[in-house]
C-alpha positions, 0 to 999 in steps of 0.5 A, a space after each residue: 509473458 504479457 505485462 500488467 500494470 498497477 495504475 491509479 492515483 493518490 488523492 488528498 482532501 480536506 480534513 473532514 473528508 469532504 469537498 474538493 479532492 486533488 490528485 497528489 500523484 498519478 502512477 503506473 507501474 508495469 509488471 510481468 504476469 505470473 508464470 504458471 510455476 509462480 502460482 503453485 501453492 508451495 510458493 506461498 508457504 512463507 505467508 503462513 496463511 490459515 487453513 481457511 485462507 489456503 482454501 480461498 487461495 485461488 489461482 487468480 488470487 495467487 497471481 495477484 499476490 505474486 504481482 505484489 511480490 514482484 513490485 520493483 523497488 526502483 519504481 516504488 522508490 521513484 513513486 515514494 519520492 514523488 509523493 514526498 515532494 508533493 506533500 512537502 511542497 503542499 501549502 497545507 499544514 494538515 493533509 489527509 491522503 487516500 490510496 489503495 492497493 499499490 498506492 498504499 505501498 507508496 504511502 507507507 514508503 513515504 510515511 516510513 521514510 523519515 523525509 516528510 517535513 515535521 511541520 506537516 500533519 499527515 493522515 494516510 487512509 489506505 485500503 485493500 492492499 496486502 501490507 504484510 507483503 510490503 517490502 521491509 527495506 522501505 521502513 527506514 524509520 521504525 518510529 513514525 513521526 507523531 504528526 503521521 497517522 495511518 488508518 487501514 481498511 479492507 473494502 468488503 467484496 475485495 479479494 483481500 477481504 478473506 485474507 486477514 494474514 495479508 493485512 497484518 504487519 508487525 513492523 507497521 503502526 496503523 489503526 485497523 478500521 472497518 470499511 
């Protein structure tokens, strides 16, 4: 069984989305690739996909979904704490943060942790992540601070684009935005 990794970075930029971007967090999380039996269709019944979505659920896409299901809570917790520390130590009062895929999970965990300083106004712009699979155990504070905004989009041509079920989560409060 070989190992794949979620790698990337979470960046911040000025409120207008222009200008210099600075990296708040660089991450790399290794996970095991899926065994054949992990990608059988019966392992995805709990997702409650529509018939059209089931038709689009290729083995490659099932492998990606399985990787999200296997995200280590220990790694996610470590990355979340590092992001919170970077946000709280940032001198800016208003911060716009952009992340996608696993980086979006880190942002959601931070946003719902209740540990971001109340004097910070944070806008998370997250994209292309199956947030329906986001671990509910990371939602520590069901009410987002009024200073935190989450905007979510799925980029066209992304594998997730045809799986609307995977980017809806009743526990999370966010604005859905066209990409």
